[in-house]
N, C-alpha and C positions, 0 to 999 in steps of 0.2 A: 651489408649483407651481399651474398653472392649466390648465383646459380650457374650451372653449366649447361650450355646449349647442346643440341643433338650433334653438332659438329665439333664438340669438345672445346668450346671457348668460354672462359669465365667472364660473366658480366656482373658488374657491381651496381647495386641500387640501395636506396633507403626506403623504408616503409614506416610511415608515421601517421598517427591519428586513427580515429574510428569513424565509421559511417560510410556513405557511398564512396566508391573508389575513383580516384583521379590518377591518371598516368601522365607524368611530365616528361617530355622528350626535347632535348636540346638540339641546337643547330650543329652543323658540321664543324669539328674542331673545338667545340665548346665544352663546358663542364657543367655538371648538374648544380653546382653552387650558384650559378647565375639565376636560379629560380627561387632564391631565398625569400624575397618578399611575397611571391605568389604562394609558396609552400606554407609560410606562416599564416597567411590570410585564410587559406583553405582549411588548414588544421584547426584554426580557431573557429571557423564557421561550421565545423562538424563533419569534415571529410577525411577519408583515409587517403593519404598521398604517397604514391610510389614514384620515385624520382630516379630515372635510369641513366647511367652512362652507357652510351652505345659502344659496341666493339670498336677497338682502336681509339677510344676517347676516355678522358677522365681516368677513373680508377679501374676501368675494365681492361681486359687482356689485350695486348698488342698481337696481331696475327696477320698473315697474308691472306687468310681465308675470308670469304664472304664480303668482299669489297664491292657490294652492289645493293641497290635498294630492296630487291626481293629478299635477300638474306636478312636485312635489318627488319623487314616485316615479319619474317619467320621467327626472329628473335622475340618480337613482341608476342606472337602467338604462343610461343613456348613459355614466356614469362607469365602470361595470363593463366596458362594451364598449371604452371608451377605453383602459383598463388591461388588457384581455383577461383578466378575472378570473372564476373559477368557484369553487364550494365555499367561498363567503365566509361568515364568521361575522359577523352583523350585530348590533351593540350600539347601542341607542338610548335616550337619556334623554328622558323627556317626549315632546314632539312628534317627536323622533328615532325613538322606538319606533313612533309612529303612521305615520311615513314608511315603516318596514319593513312594517307591515301594509297600507299603501296599495300598496306594491310587490307584495306577495303577492296582493292583490285584483286587480290589473291583469295581472300577468305570471306568477303562480304563484311557488313558492319554490325551483325547481330550481337556480337559481344560488347558493343559500345552503345551508350545511350546518347552521345553527342561528340562532335569534334569541334575543337577551337584551333584555328590556324592563325599563328602570330607572324605576320609579315612574310609570307611565302606564296609567291605566285604559283598557280598550278602548271605553268609552262615557263621555263626559264630562257628559252631561245626565242627571240622575237622574229616574226616573219609576216607574210601577208595575211595570215589568219589570226595573229596575236601580237599586240603592240606593247605588252606589259611584261616583258622578260627581265632578266637580271642585267642591270646596268645597260651596256650597249652590246650584249652578247647576241650574235646572229649566226646563221649557218656559215657565213663567209669567214668568221673568225673563231668558230668553234672547232676543236677544243683549245686551240692555242691561247686564247685570251684568259682561260682559267688558270694559266701558269703565272699571270701577272698579279702583283699585290692588289688586294681588294680595297685597301684603305680602311679607315675606322668604320666600325659597324654602327656606332652610336652617334647621336646628335646632341645628347644631353648627358652630363656626367652622372654615373650611377653612384650609389652611396659608398662611403669609405668601407663599410662593413662588407658589402658584396665584393668590392675591388680587392680587399685583403683576402677574403676567402677564395676567390677565383685565382688570385696570384699564387696562393699557397698550393692550391690543387695543381696549377700549371707547373710549378716547380717540382712537385712530387711526381707528377705524371705528364711529362712533356708530350706534346702532340707533334707527330712527324708529318708535315705537310707533303713532302715528296712521296712518302710511303703510301699516302692516302689519295694521291692524285687520281688514280683509277676510279676510286669511289666518287670523287667529286665529279668526274666526267660522266659517270653513270647517273648520278643525281641530276646533273644539269640537262642531260639528254631526255629525261622523262617528260611526258605530257599527260597530266592527270585530269584533263577537262572531261573526258568520258566518264571518269570515276565520279566526278561531281554531278554529272547529269543523272547518274543512277543512284546517288546517295540518298538513302531513305531516312536517315537520322538528322536531327538539327545540326546545322553548321554555322558557326560564327567565324568570320574572317576579320581579324583586327590588323590594321596597317598603321605604320608610323608616318605621320604627315611629313617628316623630314628624313624618311628612310634614304640612305645613300645607295641602296641596292635596287629598290623597286618603286615605280611610280605608284603612289597610294591609290590612284584611281582603279588599280587592278582589283581592289577588295570588293567593290560593288559589282564590277563586271563578273568576277569569278563567282561571287555569292549568288548572282542571278541565275547561274547555271544549275545550282542545286535546288531541288524541290522545296527544301526547308532551310534555305540559306539566308543569312543576313550579314551585314557588315558594319564596321565602325572604324573611323580614322581617329587616332589619338594625336592631339596637338603636341608639339615640342618633343616628339619621340622619333628616334631613328629605327634601326632594325631590331633592337632588343627592347621592344616596347614595354614588356611587363616589368622590366627592371629600371628602365629610364624614367617611366611615369607609373610607378606601382599603384598609387592611389586611383588614378584615372583608369588604369587597366583593371584593377580589382573591382571598381564600380561597374564597368562594362561587363566583366565576367559574372559578377553577382546578379545583375539584371538578367543576363542570359540564362543562368542556372535556375533562377526562380521561374522562368517561363517553361523550362523543360521538366 
């Protein structure tokens, strides 16, 4: 399925299942196919799952427009309006979680019933106020470091089915790293801690114990900022927690959803 944003960009998404709405948002440069185990679990559990490819990613349109977090948040606002959705459960991996925080910063969280952040620190640049940034990114090496290869995102091999689906999506819709460097810089520059402080909906932060990008201790520290925050660290998982350890992630997700 596709819809067209107010700045005339075509975004591609899937919409499956019936019940309370869940929005899945992937990380920068990723593909919605990475959510396969989570999507199946949620549909089987009685949820309606909307799985979006962000602009310039996956099957969505490539464009020079909107390479910033604020525009990605507007895209979510417009998608929810297009689908006439409220009380949405937002689940974002990496940049997808930052998109949820950007949405809350601009529009508040009243259209959502909960956020789940999968291995994304609210602040990616480490400094004297925050020691849980992305790898060794500091003000001294920002943004030059972001041009270096990040290395593997996973610590545990994902299933062959997911690998095959993601590979096919990547071949059909290649991601242009250079074209999207400006967006990566904008993403890494943000500091969402003030958003967490004012977040009035439940928040679950799930970190990978073996994440190559973030110290998993960030999860409890960041969750403590939110009035209704909680955290969990998943063993033997890297950055793509929900796909590396789907059974453990789905168990944590189910427990959280039952509480809300």
